[in-house]
C-alpha positions in Angstrom: 3.6 -8.5 -13.5 2.5 -11.6 -11.7 3.4 -14.7 -13.7 0.0 -16.3 -13.0 -2.4 -13.3 -13.0 -2.6 -10.6 -15.7 -4.2 -8.0 -13.4 -1.8 -8.4 -10.5 1.6 -6.8 -10.1 4.4 -8.2 -7.9 6.3 -5.3 -6.2 9.3 -4.9 -4.0 8.6 -2.1 -1.6 11.4 -0.2 0.2 10.1 0.3 3.7 13.3 2.1 4.9 14.4 -0.7 7.2 17.3 -2.0 5.1 15.0 -4.4 3.3 12.4 -4.6 0.6 9.0 -6.3 1.2 7.1 -8.1 -1.5 3.6 -6.8 -1.9 1.2 -7.9 -4.6 -1.3 -5.4 -5.8 -4.0 -5.0 -8.4 -3.8 -1.2 -8.2 -3.6 0.5 -11.5 -2.4 4.0 -10.3 0.9 3.0 -8.8 4.2 3.1 -10.7 7.8 2.4 -9.8 9.3 5.1 -7.6 6.0 6.2 -6.2 5.9 6.7 -2.4 2.8 5.0 -1.0 1.4 4.2 2.5 2.0 0.6 3.4 0.5 -1.6 6.1 2.6 -4.6 7.0 1.7 -7.9 8.5 0.1 -7.5 11.9 -1.3 -4.0 11.2 -5.0 -3.4 11.7 -6.8 -0.9 9.5 -9.5 1.5 10.9 -12.2 -0.8 9.5 -10.9 -3.7 11.6 -9.1 -5.5 8.7 -6.0 -7.2 10.0 -3.2 -7.4 7.6 -1.6 -10.8 7.2 0.7 -12.6 4.8 -1.5 -13.7 1.9 -0.7 -15.8 -1.1 -1.9 -14.5 -4.5 -1.8 -17.3 -7.1 1.2 -19.0 -5.4 3.2 -15.9 -4.5 3.3 -14.3 -1.0 2.4 -10.8 -0.2 3.6 -9.4 3.1 1.5 -6.3 3.4 -0.8 -3.9 1.6 -0.5 -0.6 -0.2 -3.3 1.6 1.0 -5.7 4.2 -0.2 -6.7 7.2 1.9 -10.1 5.6 2.3 -8.7 2.3 3.6 -6.6 4.4 6.1 -9.8 6.0 7.4 -9.4 9.5 6.1 -12.7 11.2 5.5 -14.0 14.0 3.2 -12.9 16.7 5.6 -9.3 15.7 5.3 -9.0 14.2 1.8 -11.6 14.9 -0.9 -13.6 11.8 -1.9 -12.2 11.9 -5.5 -8.7 11.7 -4.1 -9.5 8.8 -1.8 -9.9 6.2 -4.5 -6.9 4.1 -5.6 -3.6 3.8 -3.7 -2.6 7.1 -2.1 0.5 8.6 -3.8 2.5 10.7 -1.4 4.8 13.6 -2.3 8.1 12.6 -3.7 10.0 14.1 -0.7 8.0 12.0 1.9 10.3 10.4 4.4 10.2 6.6 4.1 9.0 4.8 7.2 7.1 7.8 8.6 3.6 7.3 10.1 0.9 8.5 7.6 -0.6 10.7 10.3 2.6 12.7 10.3 2.7 13.2 6.6 
């Protein structure tokens, strides 16, 4: 939990580069051990949103956990009901792999 916000969670995300990255999220469907798509500082989402370091109530977040919708997947690829919330990938998904290859 975030010490200054009841609805935010401070996470340490293993991005398979020998380090963890702190990402703060308000997502309710993510739990420890889940493999999720992450966009790091400098990435640009299909809707044009540029990911940058952001402070949430005094703590830094260096990226964003993403939903299929935020990643630009449409109904032909991922059903609408599966596009809400953070995308949870299969447990055997290789860390650091591009989401387009999963």
